[in-house]
C-alpha positions in Angstrom: -75.0 -2.6 80.7 -74.3 -2.2 77.1 -72.6 0.7 75.3 -72.5 1.5 71.6 -68.9 2.2 70.7 -68.0 4.0 67.5 -64.6 3.2 66.0 -62.8 5.8 63.9 -61.7 4.1 60.7 -57.9 3.7 60.5 -56.3 6.0 58.0 -55.8 4.2 54.7 -52.2 3.9 53.6 -51.6 4.8 49.9 -51.5 1.9 47.7 -48.1 0.4 46.9 -48.0 1.5 43.3 -48.8 5.0 44.3 -46.1 5.1 46.9 -43.7 3.7 44.3 -44.7 6.4 41.7 -44.4 9.1 44.3 -40.9 7.8 45.2 -39.9 7.7 41.6 -41.2 11.2 41.0 -39.4 12.5 44.0 -36.1 10.9 42.9 -36.6 12.2 39.3 -37.1 15.7 40.6 -33.8 15.3 42.4 -31.9 14.0 39.3 -29.5 17.0 39.1 -29.2 17.5 42.9 -25.5 16.5 43.1 -24.5 18.1 39.8 -22.9 21.1 41.4 -21.2 23.9 39.5 -18.0 21.9 39.5 -19.6 18.9 37.8 -21.5 21.0 35.3 -18.3 22.6 34.2 -16.7 19.1 34.1 -19.3 18.1 31.5 -17.0 19.9 29.0 -14.7 16.9 29.1 -17.2 14.2 27.9 -18.7 16.8 25.5 -15.3 17.4 23.8 -14.8 13.6 23.6 -18.1 13.2 21.9 -17.3 16.0 19.4 -13.9 14.5 18.7 -15.2 11.0 18.3 -18.0 12.1 15.9 -15.6 14.3 14.0 -13.2 11.4 13.5 -16.0 9.2 12.4 -17.4 11.6 9.8 -13.9 12.2 8.5 -13.9 8.5 7.7 -17.3 8.6 6.1 -17.5 12.0 4.5 -20.8 13.3 3.2 -19.4 15.1 0.2 -20.6 18.4 1.5 -17.1 19.5 2.4 -14.9 19.3 5.5 -16.4 22.3 7.2 -19.9 21.1 6.8 -19.0 17.6 8.0 -17.3 19.0 11.1 -20.4 21.2 11.9 -22.7 18.2 11.4 -20.4 16.1 13.7 -20.4 18.8 16.4 -24.2 19.1 16.2 -24.8 15.4 16.3 -22.4 14.9 19.2 -24.0 17.7 21.2 -27.5 16.5 20.6 -26.6 12.9 21.2 -24.9 13.5 24.5 -27.6 15.8 25.6 -30.3 13.2 25.0 -28.4 10.1 26.2 -26.8 11.9 29.1 -30.0 13.2 30.5 -31.8 9.9 30.0 -29.0 8.1 31.8 -29.1 10.7 34.5 -32.8 10.0 35.1 -32.1 6.3 35.2 -29.3 6.8 37.7 -31.5 8.9 39.9 -33.8 5.9 40.4 -30.9 4.0 42.0 -30.6 6.6 44.7 -26.8 6.8 44.3 -25.5 10.1 45.6 -23.3 10.9 42.6 -23.3 13.7 40.0 -25.8 11.9 37.7 -25.8 14.3 34.7 -22.0 14.2 34.6 -22.0 10.4 35.0 -24.7 9.9 32.4 -22.9 12.1 30.0 -19.6 10.4 30.7 -21.2 7.0 30.0 -22.7 8.3 26.8 -19.3 9.6 25.6 -17.7 6.2 26.5 -20.5 4.3 24.7 -20.3 6.5 21.6 -16.5 6.2 21.4 -16.8 2.4 21.8 -19.3 2.1 19.0 -17.4 4.3 16.7 -14.2 2.3 17.3 -15.9 -1.0 16.9 -17.6 -0.2 13.7 -14.4 1.4 12.5 -12.5 -1.9 12.5 -11.4 -2.6 16.1 -12.2 -5.8 17.9 -14.6 -5.3 20.9 -11.9 -5.7 23.6 -9.6 -3.2 21.8 -12.5 -0.8 21.3 -13.5 -1.0 24.9 -9.9 -0.4 26.2 -9.3 2.6 23.9 -12.7 4.1 24.6 -12.1 3.6 28.3 -8.8 5.4 28.2 -10.3 8.3 26.2 -13.3 8.5 28.5 -11.0 8.6 31.6 -9.0 11.3 30.0 -12.1 13.3 29.2 -13.3 13.0 32.8 -9.9 14.1 34.2 -9.8 17.0 31.8 -13.4 18.1 32.6 -12.8 17.8 36.3 -9.6 19.8 36.1 -11.6 22.6 34.3 -14.3 22.4 37.0 -11.7 22.7 39.8 -9.9 25.6 38.2 -13.2 27.4 37.6 -14.4 26.9 41.2 -11.1 28.3 42.5 -9.5 25.1 43.4 -6.6 25.8 41.1 -3.9 23.7 42.7 -5.8 20.4 42.4 -7.1 21.4 39.0 -3.7 22.2 37.8 -2.3 18.9 39.0 -5.0 17.0 37.1 -4.4 19.1 34.0 -0.7 18.3 34.2 -1.4 14.6 34.5 -3.6 14.8 31.5 -1.0 16.7 29.4 1.9 14.4 30.4 0.0 11.1 29.8 0.5 11.2 26.0 4.2 11.1 26.4 4.0 7.9 28.3 2.3 6.4 25.3 4.5 8.0 22.7 7.0 5.2 22.4 6.0 3.2 19.4 3.4 5.8 18.3 5.4 8.5 16.8 8.8 8.9 18.3 10.4 5.5 17.7 13.8 5.6 16.0 14.3 3.8 12.7 15.5 0.2 13.1 19.3 0.1 13.3 19.5 -3.3 11.7 18.7 -1.7 8.3 21.7 0.1 6.9 21.2 3.5 5.4 21.2 4.0 1.7 24.1 6.4 1.9 26.3 4.0 3.8 25.5 1.3 1.2 26.4 3.7 -1.6 29.5 4.8 0.1 30.8 1.2 0.1 31.5 1.8 -3.6 30.3 -1.6 -4.8 28.4 -0.2 -7.7 29.0 2.8 -10.0 26.4 5.6 -9.9 24.3 6.0 -13.0 25.7 8.4 -15.5 22.5 10.3 -16.2 20.7 13.5 -15.2 18.3 13.3 -12.2 15.1 11.9 -13.7 13.0 13.6 -10.9 14.0 17.0 -12.2 11.8 18.8 -14.7 12.8 18.4 -18.4 13.2 20.9 -21.1 9.6 21.0 -22.4 7.1 23.7 -21.5 3.6 22.4 -21.2 0.0 23.3 -20.5 -2.8 21.7 -18.6 -6.5 21.3 -19.4 -9.4 19.0 -18.7 -11.9 17.0 -20.8 -15.2 15.8 -19.4 -18.9 15.5 -19.8 -19.6 19.2 -19.3 -22.3 18.3 -16.8 -20.3 17.5 -13.6 -22.2 18.9 -10.6 -19.2 18.9 -8.2 -16.1 19.9 -10.3 -16.1 22.8 -12.7 -13.1 21.3 -14.6 -15.4 18.5 -15.8 -18.5 20.7 -16.0 -18.8 24.1 -17.5 -15.1 24.8 -17.6 -14.1 21.6 -19.4 -11.8 22.4 -22.4 -13.1 19.4 -24.4 -16.5 17.7 -24.1 -16.2 13.9 -24.0 -18.7 11.1 -24.6 -20.6 9.3 -21.9 -20.4 5.5 -21.8 -22.8 2.8 -21.0 -21.5 0.3 -18.4 -24.8 -1.5 -17.6 -23.4 -4.7 -19.1 -21.0 -4.8 -16.1 -22.7 -2.9 -13.3 -25.9 -4.1 -11.8 -25.6 -2.6 -8.3 -25.8 1.2 -8.2 -27.9 2.7 -5.4 -30.2 5.7 -6.0 -28.2 7.6 -3.4 -25.1 7.3 -5.6 -27.1 8.6 -8.6 -28.3 11.5 -6.4 -24.8 12.4 -5.5 -23.2 12.2 -8.9 -26.1 13.1 -11.1 -25.7 10.1 -13.4 -26.2 6.3 -13.4 -24.2 3.4 -15.0 -25.7 4.0 -18.3 -24.1 7.4 -18.6 -20.7 7.2 -17.0 -18.6 10.2 -17.9 -15.1 10.2 -19.4 -13.4 12.9 -17.2 -9.7 13.5 -17.0 -7.0 16.2 -16.5 -4.2 16.4 -19.1 -0.7 17.8 -19.0 0.4 18.4 -22.7 3.9 19.3 -23.8 4.1 22.3 -26.1 5.4 21.6 -29.6 4.5 19.6 -32.6 4.9 16.1 -31.1 3.9 13.3 -31.4 4.5 12.4 -27.8 4.2 9.1 -25.9 1.0 8.8 -24.0 0.8 8.0 -20.2 -2.6 7.3 -18.6 -2.7 7.4 -14.8 -5.4 5.7 -12.7 -6.1 6.1 -9.0 -7.3 3.4 -6.7 -10.2 2.9 -4.3 -10.6 5.7 -1.8 -13.7 7.5 -0.3 -15.5 8.6 -3.4 -16.4 12.0 -1.9 -12.6 12.7 -1.5 -11.6 13.0 -5.1 -8.3 11.2 -6.0 -7.1 11.9 -9.5 -5.3 15.2 -8.8 -3.1 13.4 -6.3 -0.8 12.5 -9.2 -0.4 16.0 -10.5 3.3 15.8 -9.3 3.8 13.0 -11.8 1.8 14.7 -14.6 3.7 17.9 -14.5 7.1 16.1 -14.4 6.2 13.8 -17.3 4.9 16.6 -19.4 8.1 18.6 -18.9 10.0 15.5 -20.2 7.9 15.1 -23.4 5.1 12.8 -22.4 1.3 13.4 -22.6 0.2 12.7 -19.1 -3.5 12.1 -18.4 -5.0 11.4 -14.9 -8.4 9.7 -15.1 -11.4 10.4 -12.9 -12.9 7.1 -11.7 -14.0 8.4 -8.3 -17.6 7.4 -9.1 -16.4 3.7 -8.9 -15.0 4.2 -5.4 -16.4 3.2 -2.0 -18.8 5.4 -0.1 -20.0 4.8 3.5 -23.5 5.9 2.3 -23.9 4.0 -1.0 -21.3 1.2 -0.9 -19.2 0.3 -4.0 -20.5 -0.8 -7.5 -20.2 -4.4 -8.3 -17.5 -5.5 -10.7 -15.6 -2.3 -9.9 -12.2 -3.9 -10.8 -13.5 -4.8 -14.3 -15.2 -1.5 -14.8 -12.0 0.4 -13.8 -10.2 -1.5 -16.5 -12.9 -1.0 -19.1 -12.9 2.7 -18.4 -9.2 2.9 -19.3 -10.0 1.4 -22.7 -12.9 3.8 -23.2 -10.5 6.7 -22.4 -8.1 5.5 -25.0 -10.9 5.4 -27.5 -11.9 8.9 -26.6 -8.3 10.2 -26.9 -8.0 8.6 -30.3 -11.1 10.5 -31.4 -9.6 13.8 -30.1 -6.3 13.0 -31.8 -8.0 12.7 -35.1 -10.1 15.8 -34.7 -8.5 19.0 -35.9 -8.7 21.9 -33.4 -8.3 19.8 -30.3 -5.1 19.9 -28.2 -4.6 16.2 -29.0 -4.6 16.6 -32.8 -1.7 14.7 -34.3 0.1 14.9 -30.9 -0.3 11.2 -29.8 2.4 8.6 -30.5 0.3 5.5 -30.7 3.3 3.2 -30.8 4.4 4.2 -27.3 1.7 4.1 -24.6 2.2 3.5 -20.9 -0.4 2.9 -18.2 0.2 3.8 -14.5 -2.0 2.8 -11.6 -2.1 3.0 -7.9 -3.7 0.4 -5.6 -6.8 -1.0 -7.5 -5.7 1.2 -10.3 -2.4 -0.7 -10.3 -4.2 -3.9 -10.9 -6.5 -2.3 -13.5 -3.7 -1.1 -15.7 -2.2 -4.6 -15.9 -5.7 -6.0 -16.7 -6.0 -3.3 -19.5 -2.7 -4.6 -21.0 -4.2 -8.1 -21.0 -7.7 -6.9 -21.8 -8.6 -9.8 -24.2 -8.8 -12.0 -21.1 -11.9 -10.2 -19.9 -13.3 -8.1 -22.8 -13.2 -10.4 -25.8 -16.0 -9.2 -28.1 -16.4 -5.8 -26.4 -15.8 -2.9 -28.9 -13.6 -1.2 -26.3 -11.0 -3.8 -27.0 -10.2 -2.0 -30.3 -8.3 0.6 -28.2 -5.6 -2.0 -27.4 -5.1 -2.5 -31.2 -4.6 1.1 -31.9 -2.4 1.9 -28.9 0.7 -0.2 -28.4 0.8 -0.6 -24.6 4.5 -1.1 -24.0 4.9 -0.2 -20.3 3.0 -0.7 -17.1 3.7 1.0 -13.8 1.9 -0.3 -10.6 2.2 1.6 -7.3 1.3 -0.7 -4.4 -1.2 -2.6 -6.6 -3.8 -5.1 -5.6 -3.9 -8.5 -7.2 -7.3 -10.0 -6.9 -8.7 -12.7 -9.1 -11.4 -11.3 -11.4 -13.8 -13.9 -12.9 -11.2 -16.4 -11.6 -8.5 -14.9 -13.9 -5.5 -12.7 -13.4 -3.5 -10.6 -15.8 -0.5 -12.2 -17.5 1.9 -9.8 -19.3 3.9 -10.8 -22.4 6.7 -8.7 -23.8 5.5 -5.6 -21.8 7.9 -3.7 -19.5 6.6 -3.8 -15.9 7.6 -1.7 -12.9 6.1 -2.0 -9.4 6.8 -0.1 -6.2 5.7 -1.3 -2.8 6.1 0.0 0.7 7.0 -2.4 3.6 4.8 -0.2 5.8 1.7 -0.3 3.6 -1.2 -0.6 6.0 -3.7 -1.1 3.2 -2.3 -3.4 0.6 0.1 -4.9 3.2 1.3 -7.8 1.1 3.7 -7.3 -1.9 1.0 -8.0 -4.5 3.0 -6.3 -7.3 5.5 -9.1 -6.9 2.9 -11.5 -8.0 2.3 -9.6 -11.3 6.1 -9.4 -11.7 6.1 -13.2 -11.5 3.3 -13.3 -14.2 5.3 -11.1 -16.6 7.5 -12.9 -19.2 9.3 -12.4 -22.5 9.4 -14.4 -25.6 12.7 -13.4 -27.2 15.6 -11.0 -27.3 13.9 -7.7 -26.4 14.7 -4.5 -24.6 11.6 -5.0 -22.5 12.2 -5.8 -18.8 10.5 -6.1 -15.5 11.6 -4.5 -12.2 10.3 -4.2 -8.6 11.2 -2.0 -5.8 10.4 -2.7 -2.1 10.8 0.3 0.1 11.3 -0.1 3.8 9.8 3.2 4.9 7.0 3.7 2.4 3.3 3.3 3.1 0.3 3.1 0.7 -1.4 6.5 0.7 1.6 8.8 0.2 2.0 7.9 -3.4 -1.0 10.1 -3.9 -0.4 13.6 -2.6 -4.1 14.1 -1.6 -4.6 10.8 0.3 -2.5 11.9 3.3 -0.7 9.7 5.8 -3.4 7.3 6.9 -3.6 3.9 5.1 -6.9 3.1 6.7 -10.0 5.3 7.0 -10.6 6.9 10.4 -10.8 5.9 13.2 -8.7 2.7 12.5 -6.1 4.8 10.7 -5.2 6.6 14.0 -3.8 3.4 15.4 -1.4 2.6 12.6 2.3 3.2 13.6 3.7 6.3 11.9 7.2 6.5 13.4 9.1 4.7 10.7 7.2 6.0 7.7 9.2 8.3 5.5 7.9 11.8 4.7 5.3 12.1 2.0 7.5 14.3 -0.2 10.3 11.7 0.1 8.0 8.9 -0.9 6.8 10.8 -3.9 10.4 11.6 -4.8 11.0 7.8 -5.1 8.0 7.6 -7.4 9.2 10.5 -9.5 12.7 9.0 -9.9 11.5 5.5 -10.8 8.5 6.4 -12.9 10.3 9.1 -14.9 13.4 6.9 -15.4 11.2 3.9 -16.4 9.3 5.8 -19.0 12.4 7.5 -20.3 13.9 4.1 -20.8 10.9 2.2 -22.2 9.2 5.0 -24.2 12.1 7.3 -25.1 14.7 4.6 -25.4 17.2 6.3 -23.0 19.4 3.4 -21.9 21.4 5.5 -19.4 18.6 5.0 -16.9 18.5 1.2 -17.2 21.2 0.6 -14.5 18.7 2.0 -11.9 16.4 -0.9 -12.4 19.2 -3.5 -12.4 20.5 -2.1 -9.1 18.9 0.7 -7.0 22.3 1.7 -5.6 23.2 3.3 -9.0 20.6 5.9 -8.2 21.4 6.5 -4.6 22.2 10.1 -5.4 18.6 10.7 -6.3 16.8 8.7 -3.6 15.8 9.4 0.0 17.6 7.5 2.8 15.7 4.3 3.5 16.3 0.6 2.8 15.5 -0.7 -0.7 15.2 -4.2 -2.3 14.9 -4.5 -6.0 14.3 -7.2 -8.5 15.1 -7.2 -12.2 15.0 -9.4 -15.2 15.4 -8.4 -18.8 13.8 -9.9 -21.9 17.2 -11.2 -22.9 17.8 -13.1 -19.6 19.2 -16.6 -20.2 17.3 -18.7 -17.6 19.0 -21.7 -16.0 16.5 -22.3 -13.2 13.1 -20.7 -12.5 11.7 -23.8 -10.9 8.5 -23.8 -12.9 9.1 -26.8 -15.2 8.2 -29.6 -12.7 8.2 -30.4 -9.0 11.4 -32.5 -9.2 14.0 -30.7 -7.2 17.0 -32.3 -9.0 15.9 -31.0 -12.4 16.0 -27.4 -13.7 15.4 -25.8 -17.0 19.1 -25.6 -17.9 20.4 -28.8 -16.3 20.4 -30.8 -13.1 20.7 -29.8 -9.4 22.0 -31.4 -6.2 22.8 -30.3 -2.7 25.2 -31.4 0.1 24.9 -30.5 3.8 21.6 -28.6 3.2 17.9 -29.1 3.7 16.5 -28.2 0.3 13.1 -28.2 -1.4 11.2 -26.5 -4.2 8.3 -24.5 -2.9 6.3 -21.3 -3.5 7.3 -18.1 -1.9 4.9 -16.9 0.9 3.3 -13.6 1.8 2.6 -12.3 5.3 -0.4 -14.6 5.7 1.6 -17.6 4.5 -0.3 -17.6 1.2 1.5 -18.9 -1.8 2.9 -16.5 -4.4 2.6 -17.6 -8.1 6.2 -18.7 -8.5 8.4 -21.5 -7.2 12.0 -21.2 -5.9 14.4 -23.4 -4.2 14.6 -23.1 -0.4 18.1 -23.9 1.1 18.8 -24.2 4.8 22.1 -25.1 6.5 21.6 -27.1 9.7 23.3 -29.8 11.7 23.4 -33.3 10.3 20.6 -35.5 11.6 21.2 -38.5 13.8 24.6 -37.3 14.9 26.2 -38.1 11.6 29.3 -36.2 10.5 28.4 -32.9 8.9 29.3 -32.4 5.2 32.6 -30.5 4.7 30.6 -27.7 3.0 27.0 -26.8 2.5 26.5 -26.3 -1.2 23.8 -26.2 -3.8 25.0 -26.9 -7.4 23.5 -26.8 -10.8 25.2 -28.7 -13.6 24.5 -27.1 -16.9 23.2 -29.2 -19.8 25.1 -29.4 -23.0 22.4 -27.5 -25.0 22.4 -24.7 -22.5 26.2 -24.5 -22.5 26.1 -24.1 -26.3 23.4 -21.4 -26.0 25.5 -19.6 -23.4 28.6 -19.8 -25.6 26.8 -18.2 -28.5 25.2 -15.4 -26.4 26.5 -12.0 -25.3 26.3 -12.9 -21.7 28.2 -10.6 -19.3 27.6 -12.3 -16.0 25.6 -14.4 -13.6 22.2 -13.2 -12.3 19.9 -14.6 -9.6 17.2 -13.5 -7.2 17.7 -14.2 -3.5 15.3 -13.9 -0.5 16.8 -13.7 2.9 14.9 -16.1 5.1 17.1 -15.9 8.2 14.4 -13.7 9.8 11.7 -16.3 9.5 11.7 -16.9 13.3 10.7 -13.3 13.9 13.1 -12.7 16.8 13.1 -9.4 18.6 16.5 -8.6 17.0 17.3 -9.0 13.4 19.0 -12.3 12.5 22.5 -12.1 11.0 22.7 -12.0 7.3 23.4 -15.3 5.5 27.0 -15.8 4.4 26.7 -16.8 0.7 29.5 -17.6 -1.7 29.0 -18.2 -5.5 31.3 -20.3 -7.7 31.5 -20.8 -11.5 33.2 -23.9 -12.9 34.2 -24.4 -16.6 34.7 -27.4 -18.8 38.4 -27.7 -17.7 37.4 -27.7 -14.0 38.8 -24.2 -13.5 36.7 -22.5 -10.8 36.3 -19.0 -9.4 34.5 -18.4 -6.1 33.2 -15.0 -4.9 31.7 -14.0 -1.5 28.3 -12.5 -2.4 28.9 -9.5 -0.1 31.7 -8.4 -2.4 29.0 -7.4 -4.9 26.2 -6.5 -2.5 25.3 -7.1 1.1 22.3 -9.3 1.9 20.1 -7.0 3.9 17.7 -8.1 6.6 14.1 -7.7 5.6 12.0 -5.0 7.4 10.1 -6.4 10.3 7.0 -4.3 10.2 4.6 -3.8 13.1 1.7 -1.9 11.6 -0.1 -0.7 14.7 1.0 1.4 17.7 1.0 -1.6 20.0 1.8 -5.3 19.4 -1.3 -6.1 21.4 -3.4 -4.2 19.0 -1.9 -5.8 15.9 -4.2 -8.8 16.1 -7.2 -6.8 17.3 -7.7 -4.4 14.4 -9.0 -4.9 10.8 -9.8 -8.6 11.6 -6.1 -9.2 12.3 -5.3 -8.8 8.6 -1.6 -7.8 8.9 -0.2 -11.3 9.4 3.5 -11.9 9.9 6.0 -9.0 10.3 7.7 -9.8 7.0 7.3 -11.9 3.8 9.6 -13.3 1.1 11.0 -10.4 -0.8 13.6 -11.1 -3.4 16.7 -9.0 -4.3 18.4 -9.5 -7.6 22.2 -9.9 -7.6 24.4 -9.6 -10.7 28.0 -10.9 -10.6 30.0 -10.0 -13.7 32.3 -12.4 -15.4 35.0 -9.8 -14.8 34.7 -10.3 -11.1 35.1 -14.1 -11.4 38.1 -13.6 -13.8 39.8 -11.5 -11.2 39.7 -14.5 -8.9 40.7 -17.1 -11.5 41.9 -15.7 -14.8 42.0 -19.3 -16.3 38.2 -19.5 -16.1 36.6 -19.9 -19.5 33.3 -18.0 -19.2 32.3 -19.3 -22.7 32.4 -22.9 -21.5 30.8 -22.9 -18.1 29.5 -26.2 -16.7 28.5 -25.6 -13.1 27.0 -22.9 -10.8 27.4 -23.5 -7.0 26.0 -21.6 -4.1 27.7 -22.1 -0.7 26.0 -21.3 2.7 28.7 -20.6 5.2 26.8 -19.8 8.4 25.2 -22.3 10.6 21.4 -21.9 10.3 21.6 -19.8 7.1 18.4 -20.0 5.1 17.8 -18.5 1.7 15.5 -18.9 -1.3 16.7 -18.7 -4.8 14.9 -18.0 -8.1 15.5 -16.9 -11.6 19.1 -18.1 -11.8 20.6 -17.4 -15.2 22.9 -15.1 -17.2 22.4 -11.4 -18.2 23.6 -9.9 -21.5 25.5 -6.7 -22.1 23.4 -3.5 -22.4 24.8 -2.6 -25.7 23.6 -5.8 -27.2 20.0 -4.5 -26.8 20.5 -1.1 -28.3 18.1 -0.4 -31.1 15.6 -2.9 -29.8 13.2 -0.3 -28.5 
């Protein structure tokens, strides 16, 4: 018997993709399920990190709207960015099903990622950026969690976390800001107290002089950012057309400044002595900095001092040639910086010939000095040698009207421009450089010193000063402490940098004394450049190294004539018990400097042979040089020496070389002096630029190189000192100069060996 059976259809299961979508939807709706009150309060930690990171970033790339506006923009961008990225990551985390506070975790990851990107694009290598961003993110999480625990009445745990967070910086403080100065560098005061040199008999050059002065500006009258160059300019200057030199000038730069390369303004602030004049003219030129952070007024401390001492001081506005994160930097900026100096000289000449202007008949055209910092330091040397780049340019006429007698370069650059570099002839040159310069970290001013020379008996001279505790930015009072833009600048070591006021005190002493010597003819300041110890009473307490050579220097050996080590300009050379070679001095990257010297190293004899009785390097003077020396007003022996005992870069400073110097005359009478009777050979500063040795090679493409470089110190040994050792020595008939290295492993480099003349023999030569 048959039956009709009806089967109920089985319930249809939702299709797979619908189930997936429902599951996703359910999880998304539960995105914030585990973000309890504690974790929502803890969001404050990552949020603060985002704000700090964005604020630091915008401080390194200012918009030009002002610090307050930049900080508001940074806070807004940080808040919006974390809100968007944090919520997006929270949604993605919800899909994993992980039972974690997803909004907090997403926000924390956003803060970490933002900090990492800012550090990476700020100059840190990826691994360094990741480590530092991770530490900062961990600290933000701990801080936020501590706040959440305290707010939810779990005060003990929250307090402990807060204490951990507050104490952690102290664990990192060593090497970041509390390290003591290196004890291997003797203090200036202890060196001066040794009494090996007489203090200069002169008034403190850093103190104001007897002139009253007034200040004013000249400019286009159209500046949209600074009233002093706009409607409040005392004098209206011309605009100049630089389109022959600038081809890259973005529209954003024109929008910011209100002009293009065809109408560059001649803007400057002037400090003018009161009185009839005429007065020597000093132009001051800043270097490359963020263009939105104006630089020229950072030398007001020098302008005011110089005006009080009878100089017309002018600080030039070249900010529109500086770098901007938003519009880059104009091409050919080095050349245009130099060209602008020439155009300012032309403008000042027109003012000086125009009755009714403050410059009228006030300018002493025969005594002009140029001072520059960083790229400006290179530009002023180029301006003094302008024919090399601007032959045929009408701006070159300025160098014919103004006699540029003196150049001052503060931590200058030294880049080849059109494959050429400035060479100075019969121009006095002074350069100052800090051993802790985190921007121009090599002693590039030393290169220009080497390319400065003199053609006859002249009062002109060149001098360099290497300052153990000085950095780059503090020569400008507005640039602050950081030698790199943020965030990279945060990781430069600050513990051994002298105070900004002290660094500018050094600049005041040396710049003022140099210009008083070269423009006003005050010989009483000249000893400062021969030996920094004579000015110890004016200088802050740090280690100094100075080099000096006058136009009247009688050169025996400068090692430039050929590559034969046994010949020198004034005779022949030989060595016993030494490794010796002629080679170029090296900078921190082992790049050659533009001058040769002789490298001497005392070491054990090879092959087990008996060691020479003494390790000595001798120069036998030629008969023509001996006659020249006899007819001169020479007062003593002079040479430059670089201490190379620290080349191995040991953790502790190597002992100073033990050097003795001997003069021998035609009758074989000889007098021998230990060099340390005249001056100690100081160890060179061993500079670690960053807060951690690990970071040194992982920031700014590892640019810092070795911890030191070849820095020369000039030594002068008077004939009187030798005669005290051997009264029979005939200093008018010398035949030989010998250097003895007494210590095993001693290593030095010598250059510019010769004889210096009496100061009074140069009087009236200014």
